[in-house]
C-alpha positions as CSV (number, residue, x, y, z in Angstrom):
1,M,39.9,-12.7,9.5
2,T,38.2,-15.7,8.0
3,N,35.7,-16.2,10.7
4,A,35.0,-13.7,13.6
5,P,33.3,-14.4,16.9
6,P,30.5,-12.1,17.8
7,A,32.4,-9.9,20.3
8,D,35.2,-9.3,17.7
9,I,33.0,-8.5,14.8
10,C,30.8,-6.2,16.9
11,R,33.9,-4.2,17.9
12,E,34.9,-4.0,14.3
13,I,31.5,-2.8,13.2
14,D,31.5,-0.1,15.9
15,D,35.0,1.0,14.8
16,L,33.8,1.1,11.2
17,A,30.6,3.1,12.1
18,N,32.6,5.6,14.2
19,S,35.0,6.1,11.3
20,H,32.3,7.9,9.3
21,E,30.4,10.9,10.5
22,G,27.3,9.8,8.8
23,T,27.2,6.3,10.4
24,A,28.6,6.9,13.9
25,C,25.2,6.9,15.4
26,F,24.8,3.2,14.6
27,A,27.7,2.0,16.7
28,G,26.7,-0.2,19.7
29,M,23.5,-1.5,18.1
30,L,24.9,-5.1,17.5
31,V,26.5,-6.7,20.5
32,G,28.0,-10.1,21.4
33,R,26.9,-12.6,24.1
34,D,29.4,-10.9,26.5
35,D,27.0,-7.9,26.8
36,P,25.7,-8.1,30.4
37,R,22.3,-6.5,29.8
38,P,19.1,-8.6,30.1
39,T,17.8,-10.0,26.8
40,V,14.6,-11.5,25.4
41,G,14.0,-14.0,22.6
42,A,12.2,-13.2,19.3
43,D,9.0,-14.6,20.7
44,A,8.8,-11.6,23.1
45,L,8.7,-9.1,20.2
46,L,5.3,-7.6,19.8
47,D,3.8,-10.1,22.2
48,D,1.0,-9.1,24.6
49,G,3.3,-7.5,27.2
50,L,5.3,-5.4,24.7
51,R,2.2,-4.3,22.8
52,A,0.8,-3.1,26.2
53,R,4.0,-1.1,26.7
54,I,3.8,0.5,23.3
55,H,0.1,1.3,24.0
56,A,1.1,2.9,27.3
57,R,3.8,5.0,25.6
58,F,1.5,6.5,23.0
59,S,-1.4,6.9,25.5
60,Q,0.8,9.6,27.1
61,R,0.3,11.7,23.8
62,F,-3.1,10.7,22.6
63,D,-6.5,9.8,24.2
64,A,-7.3,7.5,21.3
65,F,-5.2,6.4,18.4
66,E,-4.8,3.7,15.7
67,E,-2.7,0.9,17.0
68,R,-1.7,-0.3,13.6
69,A,0.3,3.0,13.3
70,T,2.0,2.5,16.5
71,H,3.0,-1.1,15.7
72,S,4.4,-0.1,12.4
73,I,6.3,2.8,14.0
74,W,7.7,0.3,16.5
75,M,8.9,-1.9,13.8
76,K,10.6,1.0,12.1
77,W,12.4,1.8,15.3
78,Y,13.6,-1.8,15.4
79,L,14.8,-1.6,11.8
80,N,16.8,1.6,12.5
81,T,18.6,-0.4,15.2
82,F,19.2,-3.6,13.4
83,L,19.5,-3.0,9.7
84,P,22.2,-0.3,9.6
85,P,25.0,-2.2,11.2
86,V,24.1,-5.4,9.2
87,L,24.4,-3.4,6.0
88,L,27.5,-1.7,7.0
89,T,29.0,-5.1,7.7
90,D,28.0,-6.5,4.3
91,V,29.0,-3.6,2.1
92,L,32.1,-2.2,3.9
93,L,33.5,-5.3,5.7
94,A,32.4,-8.0,3.2
95,R,31.1,-10.2,5.9
96,M,27.9,-12.1,6.5
97,L,26.6,-11.9,10.1
98,P,24.6,-14.7,11.9
99,V,21.2,-13.1,11.6
100,A,18.8,-16.1,11.8
101,L,16.4,-15.7,14.7
102,D,17.8,-18.7,16.7
103,Q,21.2,-16.9,16.7
104,M,20.1,-13.6,18.3
105,R,18.4,-12.1,21.3
106,F,17.1,-8.6,22.0
107,I,17.8,-5.9,24.5
108,L,14.8,-3.8,25.3
109,S,14.9,-0.2,26.6
110,D,12.4,0.9,29.3
111,D,10.0,2.4,26.6
112,G,9.8,-0.9,24.8
113,R,12.2,-0.2,21.9
114,V,14.8,-2.6,20.9
115,S,18.0,-0.8,21.9
116,A,20.5,-3.5,20.7
117,V,20.5,-6.9,19.1
118,Q,22.7,-9.6,20.6
119,I,24.2,-12.0,18.0
120,D,25.7,-15.5,18.4
121,G,27.8,-17.5,16.0
122,T,30.7,-16.5,13.7
123,S,30.6,-14.0,10.9
124,I,31.8,-15.2,7.5
125,D,33.9,-13.7,4.8
126,S,31.5,-13.1,1.9
127,T,34.1,-11.7,-0.7
128,G,32.9,-12.7,-4.2
129,T,29.6,-14.0,-3.0
130,D,26.5,-12.9,-4.9
131,P,24.1,-10.6,-3.2
132,F,21.2,-13.1,-3.1
133,T,23.3,-15.6,-1.2
134,R,24.6,-12.9,1.1
135,F,21.2,-11.6,2.0
136,A,19.0,-14.8,1.9
137,P,19.5,-15.4,5.7
138,L,18.5,-11.8,6.5
139,I,15.3,-11.9,4.3
140,F,14.2,-15.5,4.8
141,D,15.7,-16.6,8.2
142,H,15.2,-13.3,10.0
143,F,12.5,-11.0,8.6
144,E,10.2,-13.7,7.1
145,P,9.5,-15.4,10.4
146,L,9.4,-12.2,12.2
147,I,6.9,-10.6,9.9
148,T,4.8,-13.7,9.8
149,M,4.6,-13.6,13.7
150,W,4.0,-9.9,13.8
151,S,1.2,-10.0,11.2
152,V,-0.6,-12.6,13.4
153,R,-0.1,-10.6,16.5
154,T,-1.2,-7.2,15.1
155,D,-3.5,-5.8,12.5
156,V,-0.7,-4.5,10.4
157,T,-0.4,-6.4,7.0
158,R,2.7,-8.2,5.8
159,R,2.8,-5.8,3.0
160,V,3.3,-2.9,5.3
161,Y,5.9,-4.6,7.4
162,W,7.8,-5.7,4.3
163,S,7.6,-2.1,3.0
164,N,9.2,-0.9,6.2
165,V,12.1,-3.3,5.6
166,G,12.6,-2.1,2.0
167,N,12.4,1.5,2.9
168,T,15.0,1.3,5.6
169,F,17.2,-1.0,3.4
170,E,17.2,1.5,0.6
171,A,17.7,4.5,2.8
172,M,20.7,2.9,4.6
173,L,22.3,2.0,1.3
174,R,22.0,5.6,0.2
175,R,23.5,6.7,3.7
176,I,26.5,4.4,3.1
177,E,26.9,5.8,-0.5
178,S,26.9,9.4,0.8
179,T,29.5,8.6,3.5
180,A,31.8,6.0,1.8
181,G,31.0,6.3,-2.0
182,M,29.6,3.8,-4.5
183,T,31.3,0.4,-4.6
184,P,30.6,-2.8,-6.5
185,R,29.2,-4.4,-3.3
186,L,26.9,-1.5,-2.7
187,R,25.6,-1.7,-6.2
188,E,25.1,-5.5,-5.7
189,A,23.2,-4.8,-2.5
190,Q,21.0,-2.3,-4.4
191,R,20.0,-5.0,-6.8
192,L,17.7,-6.4,-4.1
193,L,15.5,-3.5,-4.4
194,E,15.1,-4.0,-8.2
195,E,14.7,-7.8,-8.9
196,P,11.2,-9.0,-8.5
197,M,12.2,-12.6,-8.0
198,W,15.0,-14.4,-6.1
199,P,17.1,-16.6,-8.3
200,D,15.3,-19.8,-7.0
201,G,11.9,-18.4,-7.9
202,R,10.9,-17.0,-4.5
203,I,9.2,-13.6,-4.6
204,N,11.6,-10.8,-3.6
205,P,9.6,-8.8,-0.9
206,L,12.0,-5.8,-1.1
207,A,11.5,-5.2,-4.8
208,G,10.1,-1.7,-5.7
209,A,9.8,-0.7,-2.1
210,V,11.0,2.9,-2.9
211,T,10.6,5.0,-6.0
212,Y,11.9,8.5,-7.1
213,E,9.6,10.9,-8.8
214,N,11.0,14.3,-9.8
215,D,13.7,13.7,-7.2
216,I,11.1,13.1,-4.5
217,R,11.6,9.8,-2.6
218,L,8.4,7.8,-2.2
219,R,7.5,4.6,-0.5
220,R,5.4,2.3,-2.6
221,I,3.3,1.3,0.4
222,C,2.4,3.7,3.3
223,C,3.7,3.0,6.8
224,L,0.5,4.2,8.4
225,Q,2.2,6.8,10.6
226,Y,-0.2,9.4,9.2
227,M,-3.1,7.6,11.0
228,L,-2.1,8.9,14.4
229,P,-4.1,12.0,15.5
230,D,-1.2,14.5,14.9
231,R,-1.1,13.3,11.3
232,R,2.7,13.4,11.0
233,F,3.9,12.1,7.7
234,C,7.1,10.2,7.2
235,K,9.6,11.7,4.8
236,A,8.7,9.1,2.1
237,C,5.0,9.1,2.5
238,P,3.2,8.3,-0.8
239,I,-0.1,10.0,0.2
240,E,-0.8,13.0,-1.9
241,E,-1.4,15.3,1.1
242,A,2.2,14.7,2.2
243,Q,3.9,15.3,-1.2
244,V,5.0,18.9,-0.4
245,L,6.8,17.7,2.8
246,H,9.1,15.1,1.0
247,H,12.8,15.8,1.2
248,G,15.6,13.2,1.2
249,T,16.0,9.8,2.9
250,S,15.0,8.9,6.3
251,T,17.2,6.3,8.1
252,A,17.8,7.9,11.5
253,C,19.3,6.9,14.8
254,Q,16.8,6.5,17.6
């Protein structure tokens, strides 16, 4: 199909995800406008009301805690919902999804997580398109405005939020490689983690997000999860105290 409406491409994504054991958990995370569940706009993400729900969730575990860690963790939950089906679509279906913020709404679960993302507009065949063109809407029309908004609403820095994006991006590409093998499109997508600049001169915020040292996968910038009282380290934590716990990649279903 040259252009696919949201409901059709979402069904195709789900069929694709379900066809591989390693990606089946990502089915149902992108939906079309025919999904009947209530939605909110991007301006509701990490607003006062949602931050209060996140605080209430973690208050059930801790008497006192660092809210920067909880806001970063919430963002990682969001990434594990949104990025996997977007990357599956690009790498394995050769299509660009409508991912600008004005083309999507968000379905929230009772605990405040984003359980699905509702897209609008048609997807486009991107066969033969270079990776910087393919991913520019994702980076600059989706994540750039979201991270700008979130860094104003919370005390988490832009560097941490962008590091979360790069970490999940890299981990999901490795998940795709492990389930479907290396392909030219996958290798092209991996270039976004290597090139420091966009072709037009803009800084690439994903560059160098993850490194490998002696087969140990490390984030360049910490996600702050360790700051919670239980001091649980993510699998790619760069803090020396966590080095002995590192093993593999960490893009997981919620």
